[in-house]
C-alpha positions, 0 to 999 in steps of 0.5 A, spaced: 499 500 500 502 507 498 504 510 505 499 516 507 502 522 508 501 523 516 500 531 515 494 530 512 490 527 519 488 531 523 490 532 531 483 527 534 485 523 528 492 522 529 489 519 536 484 515 533 490 512 529 495 512 535 489 508 539 489 503 533 496 501 534 496 499 541 499 507 543 496 512 548 493 518 546 499 522 548 503 520 542 499 523 538 499 529 540 507 528 542 507 527 534 503 533 532 508 538 536 513 534 532 510 536 525 507 543 526 511 546 532 518 543 531 517 542 523 520 535 523 521 532 516 523 524 519 520 520 523 527 519 526 528 525 529 522 524 533 527 522 540 522 522 545 518 516 541 521 509 542 524 506 536 519 501 535 514 506 535 518 510 530 519 504 525 512 503 526 509 510 523 515 508 518 512 503 515 505 506 515 506 513 514 510 518 510 512 526 511 512 529 504 517 535 505 520 539 501 527 539 499 531 545 497 533 545 490 537 551 489 538 558 493 540 565 489 542 571 494 542 579 491 546 584 493 541 588 496 540 580 501 534 578 498 534 571 498 530 567 492 530 559 494 527 554 489 524 548 493 523 541 489 516 537 492 516 529 493 513 528 487 519 532 483 515 539 481 519 546 483 516 551 486 519 557 490 519 562 496 523 569 497 526 572 504 526 579 503 529 581 508 528 590 510 533 590 517 532 598 518 524 596 519 525 590 522 521 586 517 524 579 515 518 577 510 517 571 507 513 570 499 510 563 499 507 560 494 500 555 494 501 551 486 505 549 482 504 553 477 498 557 475 492 557 471 490 564 470 495 567 465 496 574 467 500 577 461 506 580 465 508 574 470 513 568 469 508 564 473 503 565 468 506 562 462 506 555 466 501 551 466 497 550 473 499 542 475 496 542 482 495 545 489 500 545 494 497 542 500 498 546 507 504 542 509 508 544 503 505 551 504 508 550 512 515 548 510 516 554 506 515 558 512 519 554 516 525 553 511 526 561 510 524 562 517 532 558 517 535 562 512 532 569 516 536 567 522 542 563 519 544 570 515 540 576 519 540 572 526 532 574 526 526 571 525 521 572 520 516 577 522 511 578 516 508 572 511 505 574 504 501 569 500 504 572 493 508 567 490 506 562 485 499 560 484 492 564 485 492 562 493 484 562 493 484 557 488 488 552 493 483 554 498 483 549 503 490 549 503 491 557 504 487 556 510 490 550 513 497 552 512 495 559 516 492 555 522 498 551 523 502 557 522 498 561 527 495 556 532 499 556 539 499 548 537 504 550 531 509 556 529 504 561 533 504 567 529 499 572 528 495 572 523 495 580 522 502 578 520 500 575 514 497 577 508 494 573 502 494 576 495 489 575 490 488 576 483 481 577 485 475 572 485 470 576 488 465 569 491 472 566 494 473 574 497 466 573 499 468 566 503 474 568 507 469 574 510 464 568 511 469 564 514 471 571 518 479 570 517 483 575 521 489 575 516 490 581 512 488 581 504 490 584 498 488 586 491 493 585 486 489 590 482 495 593 477 490 597 473 484 601 475 479 600 469 476 594 467 479 595 459 486 596 461 485 590 466 482 586 462 488 586 457 494 584 463 490 580 467 484 575 464 481 573 471 477 580 470 473 578 465 469 574 469 470 579 476 470 586 474 473 592 478 465 593 480 464 585 483 471 586 486 469 592 489 463 590 491 466 583 495 472 588 497 466 592 502 463 585 503 470 583 506 471 589 510 464 589 513 465 582 516 472 582 518 475 589 519 481 587 516 486 590 513 486 591 505 491 594 500 492 593 492 498 591 490 499 595 483 506 594 479 507 600 475 508 599 467 511 604 462 506 608 458 501 603 460 498 604 467 503 610 470 499 616 468 496 621 472 490 619 469 491 612 471 491 615 478 485 619 478 482 612 476 486 609 482 483 614 487 476 612 485 477 605 487 480 608 494 474 612 497 469 605 498 474 603 504 481 604 508 485 602 503 493 602 503 496 602 495 503 598 494 506 601 488 511 596 485 517 596 480 516 592 475 521 586 475 522 585 466 521 578 464 523 574 458 517 576 452 513 580 456 510 587 452 512 591 459 517 595 461 519 598 468 516 604 469 520 611 470 521 613 477 519 620 475 512 617 473 512 613 479 513 619 484 508 623 480 504 617 480 504 616 488 504 624 489 498 625 486 494 619 491 498 622 497 495 629 495 488 625 495 489 623 502 491 616 500 496 611 504 502 610 499 508 606 499 512 605 493 516 598 494 523 599 489 525 593 486 528 587 490 533 582 487 534 585 480 541 582 479 538 575 480 531 571 477 527 575 482 520 575 478 516 570 480 515 564 477 522 565 473 527 561 477 522 555 478 522 556 470 529 555 469 532 548 466 
């Protein structure tokens, strides 16, 4: 029989399994702690279990962890990692250190590939193979936290679901991974330190609200009118801006969680003052912060990074209209920094 990943079971299910094995329930709690507090990748590392129990577990179960396949370190401190999954597929995570602000952020992937085909994104050129499971998302946090501790002597402070894939199309894995990351029986991080970024799926944003999630939400906006957004993000044709604004209003009224707009600035496409005026109209439905992002160009995409002059004028226009704005300068320019670039290689 094919062995089952033991991380697929909840704590109550594990207790039942251990009773069937003739063990006491507290052994299940010990294993659960090894899996979700300590990030154990093997049964042999579970030192407070008897050798016979560890051997019994190895006969019946596996831990389908991730394996570091390649690491790139940028001159600005950004670290991009390519991880190999148990079935050979590749995903990416990025450590973004900002020591001056005491912020150490990991950007995690939620899918192998992506089905949304955004024209500016390297991941959008990969077909969606499968969703990651909760353990594979959790493992990215654990492994990148080790990198942060080793290189900067600081643990991760923030998590963004902004890597490969659309998190809201991997909904169950998204929610389960955050439960393990935030639980006292897991990594015990605050949900307020977690941001989930979506290309914009209105019905799933409403589901987040109905499920009363406590993390922050970011909309990958990138254009403030439907015509332009349709050009670069086909998902907008079924989830236009009016529907997205309705869903975000619903989300904010039910959760009061923070909402932000991610806005990559493309030269001569979405970086004019007219574009800024359209964006202002979308910023008065609820409290929102706009993150303007410098573009990391990818081969074959018809976009260039907007000039600093245009970005500054765009940001200042928003500020004059009382909108909270940050400008994220490009990180990792000297490595495969754009989402999906490293996993697409080789």
